[in-house]
N, C-alpha and C positions, 0 to 999 in steps of 0.2 A: 884809544890811539887817535890822534888828531893829524889830519893831513896838512899840506902847505896852505890850504885855503881856510883852515880852521874848522873843517867839517869832520864830525865823528865818523870814522871809517866803519864802525860797527853799525851805526844807524844807516849809513849808505848801503851796506851789505843787506840789511834787513829790508830796505826799500826795494832793492833788486829782487831779493828772494820772494817778497810778497807779490811783485808783479809777475814773476814766473809762475808762482802758485795760482794766482788769479786768472792770468791770461794764457798760460801755457807756453809763453815765449817771451823773449826780451829783445828790445831794439836798442842798439848802442847809440847813445847821444851824449853830448857834453853836459856835465853837471855845472850849473850856474849858481852863483850866490844870489838867491831870490830875495827880493825886498817886498814886492807887491804882486799879488795874483789878480788878474782881471780877465774879462771876456768881452769881446765886441760882438753884439748880437744883431743879426740881420734876418730879413725875410726875402727869399727869392721867389718872385712871382712867375706865373706861367708864361708871361710875355717876355721874360728875361730881365725885367727891371729888378733892382735890388733896393730894399728899404732898410735903412739903419734904424734899429729899435732902441739902442742905448748901450751903455757900458755897465757891466756888473762886476762888483768886487767880492771876492770870496777867499777862503783859505782851505787848502787841501789837507787831508789827513796825512799822517806820516808815510802811508803806503801809496799815496797819490790819489786815493779815492775821495769822494765827496766829504767835505769837512764842515765848514761854517759859511753862512751867507751874511752879508752886511747890508743894512738898510740905512740910508742917510749918512753913511760914513765914506769918506774919500781918502784912502791912504796915500794917494798920489799927491795930495795937496802940499805936503811938506817938501816935495821934490820939484815943484813947478819952477822954482828959480833955476834949477839945473836942466830940466827937460823942456821948459817953456810952457806958457799958459795955454797955447793952442795945440798941445800935443794930441789931445783926443780927437779934435776935428780933423787934423792933418792925417793921423793914423787911420781913422775910420774912413776917410775919403779915399786914401790909397788902397785900403783893403776892399772897399766896395768896387773900385775900378778893377782890381785884380779878380774879384769874383765874377764880374761881368765877362771877363775874358776866358775864365776856366770852367764856369758852370754852364752846362748845356741844359736849357730849360726843358727839353723833351725828356731828359734823363732824370732831372731832379728839380723840384720846386718845394718850398716849405721853409721851416725854420733852419737857421744855420748859425752856429756859434763858433767863434775863433778864440781859443784860449791864448792868452798873452801873459807877459810878465815884465816887470821892471827888475833888473839885476845889476849887480856890481861887477865890473871887470877886475882884473888883477891889480890895476892901479887905483881901485876904489872909486871909479867913475861910474855913475848909473847910466844904463842904456835901456831903451824899450825894445824888447823882442816881440814884435807885433804879432807874429804867428808862431805859436808852439805846436798847436794841432787844430784841426777843423772837425767839428761835430755836425754831421748832416742830420739834425734832429732837434726837437725841443729839448732844452737843457734845464738844469736847475736855475740857471741865470734867468730864463724866461719866467719861471715860477716866481723867482725873487722880484723881478720887475712887476709882476702882477700883485704881489703882496705890497710892494712899495706904493703902488697906485691906490691901494686901499687905505693907506696910512696918511695921517696929516703930514704936510711937507717938512715940518721941522723935527720929525721923529728920527731918533738914532737908535738902531736896534741890531741884534744879531740872532740867528737861529740855526739850528742843526737838527738833522734827522738822527734819532737815537735807536729806534727799533722799528721793524716793519710788521706791525700788527695794529689792530684797532685800539685807539686810546680811549680816554674817558669823555672826550667831547663828541657829541653825536654828529653823524653825517648831516651835511647841510649847513653846519655852522660856518659863518664867513671866515675867510682867512684872517681878516682884521681882528675878529674876536678870538679866533683860535690861538693866534700867536701870543695873546695876552695871558694865556694860561700856562702853568708850568709843564703840562703835558696834554697832548690832544691829537686828533687825527685829521689829516688833510686828505681829501679825495682828489687825486691828481691824474690827469691824462686818461688812462684806460680804466679808472675806477679803483686802482690799487690803493690801499690805505697805508699811510705812513704816520707813525707817531713822531712828534717833533717837540723840541723845547726851544724857547726863545726868551730873550730879555730885552727890556728897553734900557738904553744906556744914558 
């Protein structure tokens, strides 16, 4: 069954059911026709200053959880004639200004990621929804920026976590070398090991 926006109702129902199963609750929000998923990454310092770290592009799994990360790929490029070439600097500046107003340094400082999306309205016009949710923690976007910095600037790649167990690449292997293998383990944040797959495009 397809609704008026061309979205499979059964897929939408599974999306909601998975969230209830995983989180124990559901928050009602508008379903948007998503074109591009991205996150604006910041660091909030103890003195209240906010540093913009960069923009990360990714794709969520069907249940809204972590899916795939992109390196050297900018899905927004094909929409720049519609949203403008300065969309990233404008949006990141407005978000940083908003963070300075709402974040209390005594209460929180550290990594902060703002999930965003480019979506189509009912008339087929793309819009940037600059803030879908805010994550007060280091996210996969920060990990992906770290991987990107280990790669040559002209590399185009994607990678995804597939299992949460030790892979065939030994601990201590650099992220640059690990992502070149079909399966391997990355030691992230608190030492937990994640097996991952990736490919260069």
